[in-house]
ZAMIKE-753752 format. One record per residue: x, y, z of N, C-alpha, C in turn. Coordinates in steps of 0.1 Angstrom, whole numbers. Layout:
residues N
     n.X     n.Y     n.Z    ca.X    ca.Y    ca.Z     c.X     c.Y     c.Z
       X       Y       Z       X       Y       Z       X       Y       Z
...
This chain:
residues 319
     n.X     n.Y     n.Z    ca.X    ca.Y    ca.Z     c.X     c.Y     c.Z
     -46     104     269     -57      94     271     -53      85     282
     -61      83     292     -58      75     303     -60      60     300
     -54      52     309     -55      37     306     -70      33     307
     -77      39     316     -92      35     317     -99      37     304
     -95      47     296    -102      49     283    -101      37     274
     -89      30     276     -88      18     267     -98       7     270
    -104       8     282    -114      -3     285    -128       1     281
    -130      13     276    -144      17     273    -149      10     260
    -162       8     260    -168       1     248    -169      12     237
    -173       6     225    -174      15     213    -184      26     216
    -196      22     221    -206      33     224    -202      43     234
    -194      38     244    -189      47     255    -179      57     249
    -170      52     241    -160      60     234    -167      71     226
    -177      67     218    -184      77     209    -191      87     218
    -198      83     229    -204      92     238    -195     102     244
    -183      97     249    -173     106     255    -167     116     245
    -166     111     232    -161     120     222    -170     131     219
    -183     128     219    -193     139     217    -193     149     229
    -192     144     241    -191     153     252    -179     163     251
    -167     157     247    -156     166     246    -158     176     234
    -164     171     223    -166     180     212    -175     191     216
    -186     188     223    -195     199     228    -189     209     236
    -178     206     242    -171     216     250    -159     221     243
    -159     219     230    -148     224     221    -134     218     224
    -134     208     231    -121     200     233    -119     191     222
    -116     197     210    -115     189     198    -104     179     198
     -93     181     204     -82     172     204     -86     159     212
     -91     161     224     -96     150     232    -107     142     225
    -116     150     219    -127     143     212    -122     135     201
    -112     140     193    -107     132     182    -100     119     187
     -94     120     199     -88     108     204     -98      97     208
    -109     101     213    -120      92     216    -126      86     204
    -129      95     194    -134      90     181    -125      81     174
    -112      84     175    -102      75     168    -101      61     174
    -102      61     187    -102      48     194    -115      40     190
    -126      46     190    -138      40     186    -137      35     171
    -131      43     163    -130      40     148    -121      28     147
    -111      26     155    -102      14     155    -110       1     157
    -121       3     165    -129      -9     167    -139     -12     156
    -144      -2     150    -155      -3     140    -154       8     130
    -151       4     117    -149      15     107    -163      17     100
    -171      26     106    -184      29     101    -184      43      94
    -192      44      84    -193      57      76    -196      69      85
    -207      67      93    -211      78     102    -200      83     111
    -193      72     117    -182      76     126    -171      83     119
    -168      78     107    -158      84      98    -160      98      96
    -173     102      93    -176     116      91    -173     124     103
    -177     119     115    -175     126     128    -160     128     131
    -153     117     129    -138     117     132    -131     127     122
    -134     126     109    -128     135     100    -131     150     103
    -144     152     106    -147     166     109    -141     171     122
    -139     162     132    -133     166     144    -118     169     142
    -112     160     135     -97     163     132     -95     175     124
    -105     179     115    -104     191     108    -105     203     118
    -114     202     127    -116     213     137    -104     214     146
     -97     203     148     -84     203     156     -72     206     148
     -74     209     135     -64     213     126     -53     202     124
     -58     190     126     -49     178     123     -53     174     108
     -49     182      99     -53     181      85     -48     169      78
     -35     165      81     -29     154      75     -36     141      79
     -38     140      92     -45     127      97     -60     127      92
     -66     139      91     -80     139      86     -80     134      72
     -70     137      64     -69     132      50     -68     117      49
     -60     112      59     -58      97      59     -72      90      61
     -80      95      71     -92      88      73    -103      91      62
    -102     103      57    -111     107      46    -110      97      34
     -98      92      31     -97      83      20    -105      70      22
    -109      66      34    -116      54      37    -129      54      30
    -136      66      30    -149      67      25    -151      79      16
    -141      83       8    -141      96       1    -152      97      -8
    -157      86     -15    -168      87     -24    -180      91     -18
    -182      87      -5    -194      91       2    -195     106       5
    -184     113       5    -184     127       8    -189     135      -4
    -193     128     -15    -199     135     -26    -214     136     -25
    -220     130     -14    -234     128     -13    -241     140      -7
    -234     150      -1    -241     162       4    -230     174       2
    -236     186       1    -227     197      -1    -218     200      11
    -224     198      23    -216     200      35    -204     190      36
    -207     178      33    -196     168      34    -185     170      23
    -190     174      11    -182     177      -1    -172     189       3
    -178     199       9    -170     211      13    -159     207      23
    -163     199      33    -154     194      43    -142     187      36
    -146     177      28    -135     169      21    -126     178      12
    -132     187       5    -124     196      -3    -115     205       5
    -120     210      16    -111     218      25     -99     210      30
    -102     198      33     -91     189      39     -81     187      28
     -85     184      16     -76     181       5     -67     194       2
     -74     205       2     -67     217       0     -57     222      11
     -61     219      24     -52     222      35     -39     213      34
     -40     202      27     -29     193      25     -22     195      11
     -27     205       4     -22     208      -9     -23     197     -19
     -33     189     -17     -36     178     -26     -45     183     -38
     -38     191     -46     -46     198     -57     -51     189     -68
     -44     178     -71     -49     170     -82     -62     162     -77
     -61     157     -64     -73     149     -59     -84     160     -57
     -81     172     -54     -92     182     -52     -99     184     -66
     -91     185     -76     -97     187     -90    -105     175     -94
    -100     163     -91    -108     151     -93    -122     151     -86
    -121     155     -73    -134     155     -65    -143     165     -71
    -138     177     -75    -147     187     -80    -154     182     -93
    -146     174    -101    -152     169    -114    -163     158    -111
    -162     151    -100    -172     141     -97    -183     146     -89
    -183     158     -84    -193     164     -75    -205     168     -83
    -216     171     -75    -228     176     -81    -225     189     -89
    -229     190    -102    -226     201    -111    -230     215    -104
    -240     215     -95    -244     227     -89    -233     233     -80
    -224     225     -75    -213     229     -67    -200     232     -74
    -200     229     -87    -187     228     -95    -180     242     -95
    -187     252    -100    -181     265    -103    -175     271     -90
    -182     271     -79    -177     277     -66    -165     269     -61
    -166     255     -62    -155     247     -58    -142     248     -66
    -145     249     -80    -134     251     -89    -126     264     -86
    -133     274     -84    -127     287     -80    -119     286     -67
    -124     279     -58    -117     277     -45    -104     270     -47
    -104     260     -55     -92     252     -58     -82     261     -66
     -86     268     -76     -77     277     -83     -71     288     -74
     -80     293     -65     -74     304     -55     -63     297     -47
     -65     285     -41     -55     279     -33     -43     275     -41
     -44     271     -54     -33     269     -63     -24     281     -64
     -31     293     -66     -24     305     -68     -17     309     -56
     -23     307     -44     -16     310     -31      -4     301     -29
      -5     289     -34       6     279     -32      18     284     -41
      15     288     -53      25     293     -62      33     305     -56
      26     313     -50      32     326     -45      38     324     -31
      32     316     -22      37     315      -8      46     303      -7
      45     293     -16      53     281     -14      61     278     -27
      66     289     -33      73     288     -46      85     278     -45
      93     278     -35     104     269     -34     100     255     -33
      90     252     -25      85     238     -24      79     233     -37
      71     242     -43      65     238     -56      76     235     -67
      87     243     -67      97     241     -76     104     228     -74
     106     224     -61     112     211     -58     104     200     -62
      91     201     -59      82     191     -63      81     189     -79
      81     200     -85      80     199    -100      93     193    -106
     105     196    -100     117     191    -106     117     176    -103
     113     172     -91     112     157     -88     103     150     -97
      92     155    -100      82     150    -109      87     148    -123
      93     159    -128      98     160    -142     110     150    -145
     117     146    -134     128     137    -134     123     123    -128
     111     120    -130     105     108    -124     112      95    -128
     118      94    -140     123      82    -144     137      78    -138
     142      88    -129     155      85    -122     151      75    -111
     155      62    -113     153      52    -102     143      42    -106
     141      32     -97     132      21    -100     118      24     -98
     109      13     -99      95      16     -98      91      22     -85
      96      17     -73      92      22     -60      95      37     -59
     106      42     -64     110      56     -64     101      64     -74
      98      58     -85      89      64     -94      75      66     -89
      70      55     -82      57      56     -76      56      67     -66
      66      68     -57      67      78     -47      66      92     -53
      74      94     -63      74     108     -70      61     110     -77
      55     100     -82      42     102     -89      31     106     -78
      31      99     -67      21     103     -56      24     117     -51
      37     121     -49      39     134     -45      36     145     -55
      35     141     -67      32     151     -78      17     156     -76
       9     149     -69      -5     153     -67      -6     166     -59
       5     170     -54       5     183     -46       9     195     -55
      11     192     -68      13     203     -77       0     209     -82
      -1     221     -85     -13     227     -92     -15     220    -105
     -27     220    -110     -31     212    -122     -23     216    -134
     -20     229    -136     -13     233    -148       1     228    -148
       8     228    -137      22     223    -136      22     208    -137
      12     202    -131      11     187    -132      10     182    -146
       0     188    -153      -3     184    -167       9     187    -176
      16     197    -174      28     201    -182      38     190    -180
      41     185    -168      50     175    -166      45     161    -171
      32     159    -169      27     146    -173      28     143    -188
      26     154    -196      27     153    -211      41     149    -215
      50     155    -208      65     151    -211      67     137    -207
      63     133    -195      66     120    -190      59     108    -198
      48     111    -204      41     101    -212      49      96    -224
      59     103    -227      68     100    -239      81      94    -234
      83      93    -221      96      89    -216      96      73    -215
     105      67    -223     105      52    -224     111      46    -211
     117      54    -202     123      48    -190     114      48    -179
     102      53    -180      92      53    -170      85      40    -170
      82      34    -158      74      22    -158      61      23    -165
      57      13    -173      44      14    -180      33      16    -171
      34      11    -158      23      13    -149      21      28    -145
      33      34    -144      32      49    -141      26      57    -152
      31      53    -164      25      60    -176      11      58    -177
       5      46    -175      -9      44    -176     -16      51    -165
     -10      52    -153     -15      59    -142     -17      74    -145
      -7      79    -152      -8      93    -156     -20      95    -165
     -23      86    -175     -34      87    -184     -47      85    -176
     -47      75    -166     -59      73    -158     -63      86    -150
     -52      93    -145     -55     105    -137     -60     116    -147
     -54     117    -158     -59     127    -168     -73     124    -172
     -77     112    -172     -91     108    -176    -100     113    -164
     -96     111    -152    -104     115    -141    -105     130    -140
     -94     137    -145     -94     152    -145    -102     157    -157
    -106     148    -166    -114     152    -178    -106     162    -187
     -93     159    -189     -85     168    -197     -89     166    -211
     -93     176    -218     -98     176    -232     -87     181    -241
     -77     173    -242     -65     177    -251     -59     164    -256
     -56     164    -269     -50     152    -275     -35     152    -271
     -31     140    -266     -17     139    -261     -11     126    -266
       3     127    -269      10     115    -273      15     107    -261
      15      93    -263      20      85    -252      28      73    -258
      38      69    -250      46      57    -254      40      45    -248
      38      34    -255      31      22    -251      41      10    -250
      36      -1    -245      45     -12    -242      51     -18    -255
      46     -15    -266      51     -20    -279      62     -11    -284
      66      -1    -277      76       9    -280      72      18    -292
      59      19    -293      54      29    -304      46      40    -297
      45      51    -305      38      63    -300      23      63    -305
      14      66    -296       0      67    -299      -6      80    -294
     -18      83    -298     -24      95    -293     -38      92    -286
     -41     100    -276     -53      98    -269     -58     111    -263
     -71     113    -262     -77     125    -255     -83     119    -242
     -77     122    -231     -81     116    -218     -96     117    -215
    -102     129    -219    -117     131    -216    -126     121    -223
    -121     116    -234    -129     106    -242    -129      92    -237
    -120      90    -227    -118      76    -222    -128      73    -211
    -130      60    -209    -137      55    -197    -126      51    -187
    -131      51    -174    -121      46    -164    -119      31    -167
    -108      26    -162    -105      12    -166    -115       2    -163
    -121       2    -151    -131      -8    -147    -144      -8    -155
    -146       3    -162    -158       5    -170    -156       3    -185
    -144       0    -189    -140      -3    -203    -146     -16    -207
    -152     -17    -219    -158     -29    -224    -148     -41    -223
    -136     -39    -227    -125     -49    -227    -123     -55    -213
    -122     -46    -203    -120     -51    -190    -132     -59    -185
    -144     -54    -187    -156     -60    -183    -157     -74    -189
    -154     -76    -202    -154     -89    -209    -144     -99    -202
    -133     -94    -199    -123    -102    -193    -127    -107    -179
    -132     -97    -171    -137    -101    -157    -149    -110    -158
    -157    -108    -167    -169    -117    -168    -164    -132    -171
    -155    -133    -180    -149    -146    -184    -142    -152    -172
    -135    -144    -164    -128    -149    -152    -138    -154    -142
    -149    -147    -140    -159    -150    -130    -166    -163    -134
    -169    -165    -147    -175    -176    -152    -166    -189    -151
    -154    -187    -153    -145    -199    -152    -142    -203    -138
    -142    -194    -129    -138    -197    -115    -150    -201    -107
    -162    -196    -110    -174    -198    -102    -173    -192     -88
    -180    -197     -78    -179    -191     -65    -173    -200     -55
    -166    -211     -60    -161    -221     -51    -147    -217     -44
    -140    -208     -50    -127    -205     -46    -125    -190     -44
    -130    -183     -33    -128    -169     -33    -114    -164     -32
    -105    -172     -27     -91    -168     -27     -85    -167     -41
     -88    -177     -49     -83    -176     -63     -89    -165     -70
    -102    -163     -67    -109    -151     -74    -103    -138     -70
    -100    -136     -58     -94    -124     -53     -80    -122     -59
     -72    -132     -59     -59    -131     -64     -58    -129     -79
     -66    -136     -86     -66    -135    -101     -73    -122    -105
     -82    -117     -98     -89    -104    -101     -78     -93     -99
     -71     -94     -89     -60     -84     -86     -49     -84     -97
     -46     -96    -102     -36     -98    -113     -42     -92    -126
     -55     -95    -128     -61     -90    -141     -61     -74    -140
     -64     -69    -128     -64     -54    -127     -50     -48    -130
     -40     -55    -125     -26     -51    -128     -23     -52    -143
     -26     -63    -149     -23     -65    -163     -30     -54    -172
     -43     -52    -169     -51     -42    -177     -46     -28    -174
     -41     -26    -162     -36     -12    -159     -23      -9    -167
     -15     -20    -168      -3     -18    -176      -6     -15    -191
     -18     -20    -196     -21     -18    -210     -30      -6    -212
     -36       0    -202     -45      11    -203     -38      22    -211
     -45      28    -220     -59      27    -224     -62      17    -236
     -51      10    -240     -52       1    -252     -54     -14    -247
     -64     -17    -239     -65     -30    -233     -68     -40    -245
     -77     -37    -253     -81     -46    -264     -71     -48    -274
     -62     -39    -275     -50     -41    -284     -40     -51    -278
     -39     -50    -265     -29     -59    -258     -35     -73    -256
     -49     -74    -253     -55     -87    -250     -66     -88    -261
     -63     -97    -271     -72     -98    -282     -78    -113    -282
     -73    -121    -273     -78    -135    -272     -83    -136    -258
     -95    -131    -255    -100    -130    -242    -101    -144    -235
    -107    -153    -241    -109    -166    -235     -96    -173    -232
     -87    -173    -242     -74    -179    -240     -65    -172    -229
     -67    -159    -228     -59    -151    -218     -64    -156    -204
     -77    -156    -202     -82    -159    -189     -79    -174    -185
     -80    -182    -195     -77    -197    -193     -62    -199    -189
     -54    -191    -195     -39    -192    -192     -36    -186    -178
     -43    -175    -174     -42    -170    -160     -45    -181    -150
     -57    -188    -153     -61    -198    -143     -52    -210    -143
     -47    -214    -155     -37    -225    -156     -24    -222    -149
     -20    -210    -150      -8    -205    -143     -10    -206    -128
     -21    -201    -124     -25    -201    -109     -24    -215    -104
     -30    -225    -112     -31    -238    -107     -18    -247    -110
      -8    -240    -116       5    -247    -118       5    -256    -130
      -6    -255    -139      -7    -263    -151       1    -256    -162
       9    -264    -169      18    -259    -180      16    -267    -193
      19    -261    -204      19    -268    -216       6    -270    -223
      -5    -263    -218     -18    -265    -224     -24    -252    -229
     -15    -242    -230     -20    -229    -236     -25    -229    -250
     -36    -223    -253     -41    -222    -267     -38    -208    -273
     -30    -200    -266     -27    -187    -271     -19    -187    -284
     -21    -178    -292     -12    -176    -304       2    -171    -299
      12    -172    -307      25    -167    -303      25    -152    -301
      17    -145    -308      17    -130    -306      10    -127    -293
      -1    -134    -289      -7    -131    -277       1    -136    -265
       8    -147    -267      17    -153    -257      28    -143    -253
      33    -136    -263      45    -127    -261      40    -115    -252
      28    -110    -254      23     -99    -246      20    -104    -232
      14    -116    -231      12    -123    -218      25    -124    -210
      35    -129    -216      48    -130    -209      54    -117    -206
      53    -107    -215      58     -93    -213      52     -87    -200
      39     -88    -199      32     -83    -187      36     -91    -174
      38    -103    -176      43    -112    -164      56    -107    -159
      65    -104    -169      78     -99    -165      78     -85    -158
      69     -76    -164      68     -63    -159      62     -63    -144
      52     -72    -142      46     -73    -129      57     -78    -119
      64     -88    -123      75     -93    -114      85     -83    -110
      88     -74    -120      98     -64    -118      92     -53    -108
      80     -50    -109      73     -41    -100      73     -46     -86
      69     -59     -85      68     -66     -71      82     -66     -65
      92     -69     -72     106     -70     -67     110     -56     -63
     107     -46     -71     111     -32     -67     105     -28     -54
      92     -32     -52      85     -28     -40      90     -36     -28
      94     -48     -30     100     -56     -19     113     -51     -15
     121     -47     -25     135     -42     -22     133     -29     -14
     124     -20     -18     122      -8     -11     117     -10       3
     109     -20       6     105     -23      19     116     -28      28
     125     -36      22     137     -41      29     146     -29      33
     148     -20      24     156      -8      26     151       0      38
     138       2      37     130      10      47     132       3      61
     131     -10      62     132     -17      74     146     -16      81
     155     -15      72     169     -14      77     174       0      81
     166      10      78     169      23      82     164      27      95
């Protein structure tokens, strides 16, 4: 890409990208579209950029940009097929299964068969890679949160059968971060797995759940009630506080999922204490001792997660 290209306007970059694409110069076209996209992240341009990267066989980069608007790729069969092909080219089998589950039912059977074919090919043609991934996943508790999160994300390249076999074992591992355990359940919910499974919760007890019977976290009544209380108490005067406390609430409820109402049973007191904590006010909590213990437990867990992530960033910057 020449220096003069850096001076082109958004419209000029898009126009030049289309000219290159029309001449099957997909690599050059992708460069122009990518430069335009860096100026303006629009859905229509995203579709063009992702499609061009796919034509240029830049599957990994196409996957990165696909994630910006992935839900919108469910709106037509053509876009759905493009997204599914990209996920499968990157062996992102778990994301592929999730997408098939959320797609128009008319496309389900054909897409599901495509995913299963690619999983079978991966088992036969990439057996060593799959074995390494599986071993890493099954030993996920070796290391701190950052390492566990990395292994959890890598596990999405396992076929569904192997992923679920490992997940069921890990849900009972007390040494795994509660956030990873709840993420396993959230993923199983998206995969609509219709099987009763045991899981270890933050109170160190074993419970059972059928993932397909669950709602996703943000649609659970308990989360909705908490978020409503937070919005009512904050109003619209402090968007920064709203953003930070909403993120904190999401983290707290993620750690408790799927037993949010068991962990937070004093909705008003919980939200009031979150706001008090944010404002630096102490000694005015109305929580019961039992509720306070859970609040403090989650606070400690979140601090441990944040510290682990910061430590990992430091190590990465020194390498």
